[in-house]
GUKENU-417228 format. One record per atom (N, C-alpha, C, O): residue in one letter; atom name; z, y, x. Coordinates in Angstrom, 1 decimal. Atoms other than C-alpha are relative to their C-alpha. Example, Ala and Ser with C-alpha at 12.3 -4.5 7.8 and 13.67 -1.06 7.14 Angstrom:
GUKENU-417228
A / N / 0.0 / -1.2 / 0.9
A / CA / 7.8 / -4.5 / 12.3
A / C / 0.0 / 1.2 / 0.9
A / O / 0.7 / 1.2 / 1.9
S / N / 0.0 / -1.1 / -0.9
S / CA / 7.1 / -1.1 / 13.7
S / C / 0.8 / 1.1 / -0.8
S / O / 0.9 / 2.2 / -0.3
This chain:
GUKENU-417228
M / N / 0.0 / -1.4 / 0.8
M / CA / 0.0 / 0.1 / 0.0
M / C / 0.0 / 1.1 / 0.9
M / O / 0.8 / 1.2 / 1.8
P / N / -0.1 / -1.2 / -0.9
P / CA / -0.9 / 3.3 / 1.6
P / C / 1.0 / 0.9 / -0.3
P / O / 1.4 / 1.0 / -1.5
R / N / -1.1 / -0.9 / 0.2
R / CA / 1.8 / 5.8 / 2.1
R / C / -0.5 / 1.4 / 0.4
R / O / -1.4 / 1.6 / 1.2
L / N / 0.3 / -1.5 / -0.2
L / CA / 1.6 / 9.6 / 2.0
L / C / 0.4 / 0.4 / 1.5
L / O / 1.6 / 0.2 / 1.9
S / N / -0.3 / -0.5 / -1.4
S / CA / 1.3 / 11.0 / 5.5
S / C / 0.5 / 1.4 / -0.1
S / O / 0.4 / 2.1 / -1.2
R / N / -0.6 / -1.3 / 0.0
R / CA / 3.0 / 14.2 / 6.5
R / C / -1.1 / 1.1 / 0.0
R / O / -0.8 / 2.1 / -0.5
A / N / 1.0 / -1.0 / 0.1
A / CA / -0.3 / 16.0 / 7.0
A / C / -0.5 / 0.2 / -1.5
A / O / -0.7 / 1.3 / -2.0
T / N / 0.4 / 0.0 / 1.5
T / CA / -1.3 / 15.0 / 3.4
T / C / 1.0 / 0.8 / -0.8
T / O / 0.7 / 1.6 / -1.7
A / N / -1.0 / -0.5 / 0.7
A / CA / 2.0 / 16.0 / 2.1
A / C / 0.0 / 1.6 / 0.1
A / O / 0.2 / 2.4 / -0.8
L / N / 0.1 / -1.5 / -0.3
L / CA / 1.7 / 19.5 / 3.8
L / C / -1.1 / 0.7 / -0.7
L / O / -1.0 / 1.8 / -1.1
K / N / 1.1 / -0.6 / 0.7
K / CA / -1.7 / 20.0 / 2.3
K / C / 0.2 / 0.1 / -1.4
K / O / -0.3 / 1.0 / -2.0
I / N / -0.4 / -0.1 / 1.4
I / CA / -0.5 / 19.2 / -1.2
I / C / 0.9 / 1.1 / -0.2
I / O / 0.8 / 1.8 / -1.2
A / N / -0.9 / -1.2 / 0.1
A / CA / 2.4 / 21.6 / -0.7
A / C / -0.7 / 1.4 / 0.0
A / O / -0.4 / 2.3 / -0.8
A / N / 0.7 / -1.3 / -0.2
A / CA / 0.1 / 24.3 / 0.6
A / C / -0.8 / 0.3 / -1.3
A / O / -0.7 / 1.4 / -1.8
A / N / 0.9 / -0.3 / 1.2
A / CA / -2.3 / 23.9 / -2.4
A / C / 0.9 / 0.5 / -1.2
A / O / 0.6 / 1.4 / -2.0
I / N / -0.8 / -0.4 / 1.0
I / CA / 0.6 / 24.1 / -4.8
I / C / 0.5 / 1.4 / 0.1
I / O / 0.5 / 2.2 / -0.8
A / N / -0.6 / -1.4 / -0.3
A / CA / 2.1 / 27.2 / -3.1
A / C / -1.1 / 1.0 / 0.0
A / O / -0.9 / 2.1 / -0.5
L / N / 1.1 / -0.9 / 0.1
L / CA / -1.3 / 28.9 / -2.9
L / C / -0.3 / 0.3 / -1.5
L / O / -0.6 / 1.5 / -1.8
V / N / 0.4 / -0.3 / 1.4
V / CA / -2.0 / 28.5 / -6.6
V / C / 1.2 / 0.7 / -0.6
V / O / 1.0 / 1.6 / -1.4
S / N / -1.1 / -0.7 / 0.5
S / CA / 1.6 / 29.5 / -7.4
S / C / 0.1 / 1.5 / 0.4
S / O / 0.5 / 2.3 / -0.3
G / N / 0.0 / -1.4 / -0.5
G / CA / 1.4 / 32.6 / -5.2
G / C / -1.1 / 0.8 / -0.6
G / O / -0.9 / 2.0 / -0.8
V / N / 1.1 / -0.9 / 0.6
V / CA / -2.0 / 33.8 / -6.6
V / C / 0.3 / 0.2 / -1.5
V / O / 0.1 / 1.3 / -2.0
V / N / -0.3 / -0.2 / 1.4
V / CA / -0.8 / 33.2 / -10.2
V / C / 1.2 / 1.0 / -0.1
V / O / 1.2 / 1.8 / -1.0
G / N / -1.1 / -1.0 / 0.0
G / CA / 2.5 / 35.0 / -9.5
G / C / -0.4 / 1.3 / 0.3
G / O / 0.1 / 2.2 / -0.4
F / N / 0.4 / -1.3 / -0.3
F / CA / 0.9 / 37.9 / -7.9
F / C / -0.8 / 0.7 / -1.0
F / O / -0.7 / 1.8 / -1.4
V / N / 0.9 / -0.6 / 1.1
V / CA / -1.8 / 38.3 / -10.5
V / C / 0.7 / 0.3 / -1.3
V / O / 0.3 / 1.2 / -2.0
S / N / -0.7 / -0.2 / 1.2
S / CA / 0.6 / 38.1 / -13.3
S / C / 1.2 / 1.1 / 0.1
S / O / 1.6 / 1.7 / -0.9
S / N / -1.1 / -0.9 / -0.2
S / CA / 3.4 / 40.3 / -11.8
S / C / -0.4 / 1.4 / 0.3
S / O / 0.2 / 2.3 / -0.2
V / N / 0.3 / -1.4 / -0.4
V / CA / 1.6 / 43.3 / -10.3
V / C / -0.5 / 0.9 / -1.2
V / O / -0.2 / 2.0 / -1.3
P / N / 0.3 / -0.9 / 1.0
P / CA / 0.0 / 44.6 / -13.5
P / C / 1.2 / 0.4 / -1.0
P / O / 1.1 / 1.4 / -1.6
L / N / -1.1 / -0.3 / 0.6
L / CA / 3.4 / 44.5 / -15.1
L / C / 0.8 / 1.1 / 0.7
L / O / 1.6 / 1.9 / 0.1
L / N / -0.8 / -1.1 / -0.8
L / CA / 4.9 / 46.6 / -12.3
L / C / -0.4 / 1.5 / -0.4
L / O / 0.3 / 2.4 / -0.2
W / N / 0.6 / -1.4 / 0.3
W / CA / 2.6 / 49.6 / -13.3
W / C / 0.8 / 0.5 / -1.2
W / O / 0.8 / 1.7 / -1.4
R / N / -0.6 / -0.6 / 1.2
R / CA / 4.5 / 49.9 / -16.6
R / C / 1.3 / 0.6 / 0.2
R / O / 1.7 / 1.5 / -0.5
G / N / -1.2 / -0.6 / -0.3
G / CA / 7.7 / 50.8 / -14.9
G / C / 1.3 / -0.7 / -0.5
G / O / 1.2 / -1.5 / -1.4
A / N / -1.4 / 0.7 / 0.3
A / CA / 11.4 / 49.6 / -15.1
A / C / 0.4 / 0.2 / -1.3
A / O / 0.8 / -0.7 / -2.0
E / N / -0.5 / -0.3 / 1.4
E / CA / 12.3 / 51.4 / -18.2
E / C / -0.8 / -0.7 / -1.2
E / O / -0.2 / -1.2 / -2.2
A / N / 0.7 / 0.6 / 1.0
A / CA / 9.4 / 50.2 / -20.2
A / C / 0.0 / -1.5 / -0.1
A / O / -0.2 / -2.1 / -1.2
I / N / -0.1 / 1.6 / 0.1
I / CA / 9.9 / 46.6 / -19.2
I / C / 1.3 / -0.4 / -0.6
I / O / 1.4 / -1.4 / -1.3
Q / N / -1.3 / 0.2 / 0.6
Q / CA / 13.5 / 46.7 / -20.1
Q / C / 0.0 / 0.2 / -1.4
Q / O / 0.7 / -0.6 / -2.1
Q / N / 0.0 / -0.1 / 1.5
Q / CA / 12.8 / 48.1 / -23.5
Q / C / -0.9 / -1.0 / -0.7
Q / O / -0.6 / -1.3 / -1.9
A / N / 0.9 / 1.1 / 0.6
A / CA / 10.0 / 45.6 / -24.2
A / C / 0.8 / -1.2 / -0.3
A / O / 0.8 / -1.7 / -1.5
G / N / -0.8 / 1.2 / 0.3
G / CA / 12.3 / 42.7 / -23.8
G / C / -0.8 / -1.3 / -0.1
G / O / -0.2 / -2.4 / -0.4
D / N / 0.7 / 1.1 / 0.0
D / CA / 9.5 / 40.2 / -23.6
D / C / -0.6 / -0.5 / 1.4
D / O / -1.4 / -1.3 / 1.5
T / N / 0.5 / 0.3 / -1.3
T / CA / 9.0 / 40.1 / -19.9
T / C / 1.3 / -0.3 / 0.9
T / O / 2.4 / 0.0 / 0.5
P / N / -1.1 / 0.3 / -0.9
P / CA / 11.2 / 39.0 / -16.9
P / C / 0.6 / 1.5 / 0.4
P / O / -0.1 / 2.5 / 0.3
P / N / -0.5 / -1.2 / -0.4
P / CA / 13.5 / 41.7 / -15.6
P / C / -0.8 / 0.7 / 1.2
P / O / -1.6 / 0.0 / 1.9
Y / N / 0.9 / -0.7 / -0.9
Y / CA / 11.9 / 44.4 / -13.4
Y / C / 0.3 / -0.5 / 1.5
Y / O / -0.7 / -0.6 / 2.3
S / N / -0.5 / 0.5 / -1.3
S / CA / 13.9 / 43.1 / -10.3
S / C / -0.7 / -1.3 / 0.4
S / O / -1.1 / -1.5 / 1.5
I / N / 0.8 / 1.3 / -0.3
I / CA / 12.3 / 39.6 / -10.6
I / C / -1.5 / 0.3 / 0.1
I / O / -2.1 / -0.3 / 1.0
L / N / 1.5 / -0.3 / -0.3
L / CA / 8.8 / 41.1 / -10.9
L / C / -0.3 / 0.6 / 1.4
L / O / -1.3 / 0.3 / 2.0
V / N / 0.1 / -0.5 / -1.4
V / CA / 9.4 / 43.0 / -7.7
V / C / 0.0 / -1.1 / 1.0
V / O / -0.8 / -1.1 / 1.9
L / N / -0.2 / 1.2 / -0.9
L / CA / 10.7 / 39.8 / -6.0
L / C / -1.2 / -0.8 / -0.1
L / O / -1.7 / -1.1 / 1.0
V / N / 1.2 / 0.7 / 0.1
V / CA / 7.7 / 37.9 / -7.3
V / C / -1.2 / 0.6 / 0.7
V / O / -1.9 / -0.1 / 1.5
S / N / 1.1 / -0.8 / -0.7
S / CA / 5.2 / 40.5 / -6.1
S / C / 0.2 / 0.0 / 1.6
S / O / -0.8 / 0.1 / 2.3
I / N / -0.2 / 0.1 / -1.5
I / CA / 6.8 / 40.3 / -2.6
I / C / -0.2 / -1.3 / 0.4
I / O / -0.8 / -1.5 / 1.4
L / N / 0.1 / 1.4 / -0.5
L / CA / 7.1 / 36.6 / -2.4
L / C / -1.3 / -0.8 / -0.1
L / O / -1.6 / -1.8 / 0.5
A / N / 1.2 / 0.6 / 0.1
A / CA / 3.7 / 35.8 / -3.6
A / C / -0.9 / 0.1 / 1.2
A / O / -1.4 / -0.9 / 1.6
P / N / 0.7 / 0.0 / -1.2
P / CA / 1.9 / 37.0 / -0.6
P / C / 0.6 / -0.8 / 1.2
P / O / -0.1 / -1.3 / 2.1
I / N / -0.7 / 0.8 / -1.0
I / CA / 4.5 / 35.4 / 1.6
I / C / -0.3 / -1.5 / -0.2
I / O / -0.5 / -2.3 / 0.8
Q / N / 0.4 / 1.3 / 0.4
Q / CA / 3.8 / 32.1 / -0.2
Q / C / -1.5 / -0.3 / 0.4
Q / O / -1.8 / -1.4 / 0.9
I / N / 1.4 / 0.2 / -0.4
I / CA / 0.1 / 32.5 / 0.4
I / C / -0.2 / -0.1 / 1.5
I / O / -0.8 / -1.0 / 2.0
I / N / 0.1 / 0.0 / -1.5
I / CA / 0.5 / 33.2 / 4.1
I / C / 0.6 / -1.3 / 0.5
I / O / 0.0 / -2.1 / 1.3
G / N / -0.5 / 1.2 / -0.5
G / CA / 2.8 / 30.3 / 4.5
G / C / -0.8 / -1.3 / -0.6
G / O / -0.8 / -2.3 / 0.1
A / N / 0.8 / 1.0 / 0.4
A / CA / 0.4 / 28.1 / 2.4
A / C / -1.1 / -0.2 / 1.1
A / O / -1.5 / -1.3 / 1.4
V / N / 1.1 / 0.1 / -1.1
V / CA / -2.3 / 28.8 / 5.1
V / C / 0.6 / -0.6 / 1.2
V / O / -0.1 / -1.5 / 1.7
G / N / -0.5 / 0.6 / -1.2
G / CA / 0.0 / 28.0 / 7.9
G / C / 0.4 / -1.4 / -0.2
G / O / 0.2 / -2.2 / 0.7
A / N / -0.4 / 1.5 / 0.3
A / CA / 1.2 / 24.7 / 6.2
A / C / -1.2 / -0.8 / -0.1
A / O / -1.2 / -2.0 / 0.3
W / N / 1.3 / 0.8 / 0.0
W / CA / -2.4 / 23.7 / 5.6
W / C / -0.4 / -0.3 / 1.4
W / O / -0.7 / -1.5 / 1.6
R / N / 0.2 / 0.2 / -1.4
R / CA / -2.9 / 24.1 / 9.3
R / C / 0.9 / -0.8 / 0.8
R / O / 0.8 / -1.0 / 2.0
T / N / -1.1 / 0.8 / -0.5
T / CA / 0.2 / 22.0 / 9.9
T / C / 0.8 / 0.9 / 1.2
T / O / 1.2 / 0.3 / 2.2
Q / N / -0.7 / -0.9 / -1.0
Q / CA / 1.7 / 25.1 / 11.8
Q / C / 1.5 / -0.1 / -0.4
Q / O / 1.9 / 0.0 / -1.6
R / N / -1.5 / 0.1 / 0.3
R / CA / 5.6 / 24.9 / 12.0
R / C / 0.4 / 1.4 / -0.7
R / O / 1.2 / 1.4 / -1.6
W / N / -0.3 / -1.3 / 0.6
W / CA / 5.8 / 28.7 / 11.2
W / C / -0.3 / 0.0 / -1.5
W / O / 0.4 / 0.6 / -2.3
G / N / 0.4 / 0.0 / 1.4
G / CA / 3.9 / 28.1 / 8.0
G / C / 0.9 / -0.8 / -0.9
G / O / 1.2 / -0.4 / -2.0
V / N / -0.8 / 0.9 / 0.8
V / CA / 6.1 / 25.2 / 6.9
V / C / 1.3 / 0.8 / -0.2
V / O / 1.9 / 0.8 / -1.3
V / N / -1.3 / -0.8 / 0.1
V / CA / 9.3 / 27.4 / 7.6
V / C / -0.2 / 1.1 / -1.0
V / O / 0.7 / 1.4 / -1.8
L / N / 0.2 / -1.0 / 0.9
L / CA / 7.8 / 30.2 / 5.8
L / C / 0.0 / -0.3 / -1.4
L / O / 0.6 / 0.3 / -2.2
L / N / 0.1 / 0.6 / 1.3
L / CA / 6.9 / 28.1 / 2.8
L / C / 1.2 / -0.5 / -0.5
L / O / 1.5 / -0.3 / -1.7
L / N / -1.3 / 0.4 / 0.4
L / CA / 10.3 / 26.6 / 2.7
L / C / 0.8 / 1.1 / -0.5
L / O / 1.4 / 1.0 / -1.6
L / N / -0.8 / -1.2 / 0.5
L / CA / 12.0 / 29.9 / 2.6
L / C / -0.5 / 0.6 / -1.3
L / O / 0.3 / 0.9 / -2.2
A / N / 0.6 / -0.6 / 1.2
A / CA / 9.6 / 31.4 / 0.0
A / C / 0.3 / -0.9 / -1.1
A / O / 0.8 / -0.3 / -2.2
A / N / -0.2 / 0.8 / 1.2
A / CA / 10.0 / 28.4 / -2.3
A / C / 1.4 / -0.1 / -0.2
A / O / 1.8 / -0.2 / -1.4
A / N / -1.4 / 0.0 / 0.3
A / CA / 13.8 / 28.3 / -1.9
A / C / 0.3 / 1.3 / -0.8
A / O / 0.9 / 1.2 / -1.8
V / N / -0.4 / -1.4 / 0.6
V / CA / 14.1 / 32.1 / -2.8
V / C / -0.7 / -0.1 / -1.4
V / O / 0.0 / 0.2 / -2.4
D / N / 0.7 / 0.1 / 1.3
D / CA / 11.5 / 31.6 / -5.6
D / C / 0.7 / -0.9 / -1.0
D / O / 0.8 / -0.5 / -2.2
M / N / -0.6 / 0.9 / 0.8
M / CA / 13.3 / 28.6 / -7.0
M / C / 1.4 / 0.5 / -0.4
M / O / 1.8 / 0.3 / -1.5
L / N / -1.2 / -0.6 / 0.4
L / CA / 16.7 / 30.4 / -6.9
L / C / -0.2 / 1.2 / -1.0
L / O / 0.6 / 1.4 / -1.9
S / N / 0.2 / -1.1 / 0.9
S / CA / 15.3 / 33.4 / -8.6
S / C / -0.5 / -0.4 / -1.4
S / O / -0.2 / 0.3 / -2.3
G / N / 0.4 / 0.5 / 1.3
G / CA / 13.6 / 31.5 / -11.4
G / C / 0.8 / -0.9 / -0.8
G / O / 0.6 / -1.1 / -1.9
A / N / -1.0 / 0.9 / 0.7
A / CA / 16.5 / 29.1 / -12.2
A / C / 0.6 / 0.7 / -1.3
A / O / 0.6 / 0.1 / -2.4
P / N / -0.7 / -0.6 / 1.1
P / CA / 18.3 / 31.6 / -14.4
P / C / -0.9 / 0.3 / -1.2
P / O / -0.5 / 0.5 / -2.3
G / N / 1.0 / -0.2 / 1.2
G / CA / 15.0 / 32.1 / -16.5
G / C / 0.0 / -1.2 / -0.8
G / O / -0.5 / -1.1 / -2.0
I / N / 0.0 / 1.3 / 0.8
I / CA / 15.3 / 28.5 / -17.7
I / C / 1.0 / 0.2 / -1.2
I / O / 0.6 / -0.2 / -2.3
L / N / -1.0 / -0.1 / 1.1
L / CA / 18.5 / 29.3 / -19.7
L / C / 0.0 / 1.4 / -0.6
L / O / 0.3 / 1.5 / -1.8
F / N / -0.3 / -1.3 / 0.5
F / CA / 18.4 / 33.0 / -20.1
F / C / -1.4 / 0.8 / -0.2
F / O / -1.4 / 2.0 / -0.4
G / N / 1.3 / -0.7 / 0.2
G / CA / 14.6 / 33.8 / -20.5
G / C / -0.1 / 0.5 / -1.4
G / O / 0.4 / -0.1 / -2.4
P / N / 0.0 / -0.6 / 1.4
P / CA / 13.9 / 36.2 / -23.4
P / C / -0.9 / -0.8 / -0.9
P / O / -0.6 / -0.7 / -2.1
T / N / 0.9 / 0.6 / 0.9
T / CA / 11.1 / 34.1 / -24.9
T / C / -0.2 / -1.5 / 0.5
T / O / 0.1 / -1.9 / 1.6
L / N / 0.3 / 1.4 / -0.3
L / CA / 10.2 / 30.4 / -25.0
L / C / -1.0 / -0.2 / 1.1
L / O / -0.8 / -1.0 / 2.0
P / N / 0.9 / 0.1 / -1.1
P / CA / 7.1 / 30.8 / -22.9
P / C / 0.5 / 0.4 / 1.3
P / O / 0.2 / -0.3 / 2.3
L / N / -0.7 / -0.2 / -1.3
L / CA / 9.1 / 32.5 / -20.2
L / C / 0.9 / -1.0 / 0.5
L / O / 0.9 / -1.2 / 1.7
R / N / -1.0 / 1.0 / -0.3
R / CA / 11.7 / 29.8 / -20.3
R / C / -0.9 / -1.2 / 0.6
R / O / -0.5 / -1.7 / 1.6
L / N / 0.8 / 1.2 / -0.4
L / CA / 9.0 / 27.1 / -19.9
L / C / -0.7 / 0.4 / 1.4
L / O / -0.8 / -0.5 / 2.2
S / N / 0.6 / -0.4 / -1.3
S / CA / 7.2 / 29.1 / -17.1
S / C / 1.0 / 0.0 / 1.1
S / O / 0.7 / -0.3 / 2.3
S / N / -1.0 / 0.0 / -1.0
S / CA / 10.5 / 29.4 / -15.3
S / C / 0.3 / -1.5 / 0.4
S / O / 0.5 / -1.8 / 1.6
A / N / -0.3 / 1.4 / -0.3
A / CA / 11.1 / 25.6 / -15.6
A / C / -1.1 / -0.6 / 0.8
A / O / -0.8 / -1.4 / 1.7
V / N / 1.0 / 0.6 / -0.7
V / CA / 7.6 / 24.7 / -14.3
V / C / 0.0 / 0.7 / 1.4
V / O / -0.3 / 0.0 / 2.3
G / N / 0.0 / -0.6 / -1.2
G / CA / 8.0 / 27.3 / -11.5
G / C / 1.1 / -0.7 / 0.9
G / O / 0.8 / -1.0 / 2.1
V / N / -1.0 / 0.7 / -0.7
V / CA / 11.3 / 25.7 / -10.4
V / C / -0.4 / -1.4 / 0.5
V / O / -0.1 / -1.9 / 1.6
L / N / 0.5 / 1.4 / -0.4
L / CA / 9.8 / 22.2 / -10.5
L / C / -1.0 / 0.0 / 1.1
L / O / -1.0 / -0.9 / 1.9
L / N / 1.0 / 0.0 / -1.0
L / CA / 6.8 / 23.2 / -8.5
L / C / 0.6 / 0.5 / 1.3
L / O / 0.1 / 0.0 / 2.4
D / N / -0.7 / -0.4 / -1.3
D / CA / 9.0 / 25.0 / -5.9
D / C / 0.8 / -1.2 / 0.6
D / O / 0.9 / -1.4 / 1.9
A / N / -0.7 / 1.2 / -0.5
A / CA / 11.1 / 21.8 / -5.7
A / C / -1.0 / -1.0 / 0.6
A / O / -0.7 / -1.5 / 1.7
A / N / 0.9 / 0.8 / -0.7
A / CA / 8.0 / 19.8 / -5.1
A / C / -0.6 / 0.5 / 1.3
A / O / -0.9 / -0.3 / 2.2
V / N / 0.5 / -0.5 / -1.3
V / CA / 6.8 / 22.1 / -2.4
V / C / 1.1 / -0.2 / 1.1
V / O / 0.7 / -0.5 / 2.3
I / N / -1.1 / 0.1 / -1.0
I / CA / 10.2 / 21.9 / -0.6
I / C / 0.1 / -1.5 / 0.4
I / O / 0.2 / -1.9 / 1.5
I / N / 0.0 / 1.5 / -0.3
I / CA / 10.2 / 18.0 / -0.9
I / C / -1.2 / -0.4 / 0.8
I / O / -1.1 / -1.2 / 1.8
L / N / 1.2 / 0.4 / -0.8
L / CA / 6.6 / 17.8 / 0.4
L / C / 0.1 / 0.6 / 1.4
L / O / -0.2 / 0.0 / 2.4
C / N / -0.1 / -0.4 / -1.2
C / CA / 7.3 / 20.1 / 3.2
C / C / 0.9 / -0.7 / 1.0
C / O / 0.8 / -0.6 / 2.2
L / N / -1.1 / 0.7 / -0.7
L / CA / 10.3 / 18.1 / 4.3
L / C / -0.5 / -1.6 / 0.2
L / O / 0.3 / -2.4 / 0.7
W / N / 0.5 / 1.4 / 0.0
W / CA / 8.2 / 14.8 / 4.0
W / C / -0.1 / -0.5 / 1.5
W / O / -0.7 / 0.2 / 2.3
R / N / 0.1 / 0.6 / -1.4
R / CA / 8.4 / 12.6 / 7.1
R / C / -0.9 / -1.3 / 0.0
R / O / -0.9 / -2.0 / -0.9
D / N / 0.8 / 1.3 / -0.1
D / CA / 6.0 / 9.7 / 8.2
D / C / 1.1 / -1.2 / 0.2
D / O / 2.1 / -1.1 / 1.0
R / N / -0.9 / 1.1 / -0.3
R / CA / 7.8 / 6.4 / 7.9
R / C / -0.5 / -0.8 / 1.2
R / O / -1.7 / -0.9 / 1.4
P / N / 0.6 / 0.9 / -1.1
P / CA / 7.6 / 4.1 / 10.9
P / C / -0.6 / -1.2 / -0.6
P / O / -0.1 / -1.8 / -1.6
M / N / 0.6 / 1.3 / 0.5
M / CA / 5.4 / 1.1 / 10.4
M / C / 1.0 / -1.1 / 0.3
M / O / 1.6 / -1.2 / 1.4
A / N / -0.9 / 1.2 / -0.1
A / CA / 7.4 / -2.1 / 9.8
A / C / -0.7 / -1.0 / 0.9
A / O / -1.8 / -1.3 / 0.8
V / N / 0.5 / 0.9 / -0.9
V / CA / 7.0 / -4.6 / 12.5
V / C / 0.5 / -1.4 / -0.4
V / O / 1.7 / -1.7 / -0.5
S / N / -0.5 / 1.3 / 0.5
S / CA / 7.1 / -8.3 / 11.3
S / C / -0.5 / -1.0 / 0.8
S / O / -0.3 / -2.2 / 0.6
């Protein structure tokens, strides 16, 4: 049975992080233009501080994904840090999100970030000698 190699795990993690970073950046930047007061009054979006954090973390995830795709150590470390911060910032949205779609997107984001962390920490198993 073929096993997942470290290089393949890093490529999968990089692809997940790249898509997550692009979607996060594209979805958060237009909301930032509305301003903090308008976002707080609307009540149907994440808090302004989370939007700022996502717009900062998204390019970091994209850069880390490029490094992880090339199996560079700095890319893996950057990807691990960005995924951990993103996961911690998205976890409260699962319980306290203002709408059901935001709660579901928070849950999916946390699961994808957990998958990225697991795949970045993946190690090759030694071959069994029999």
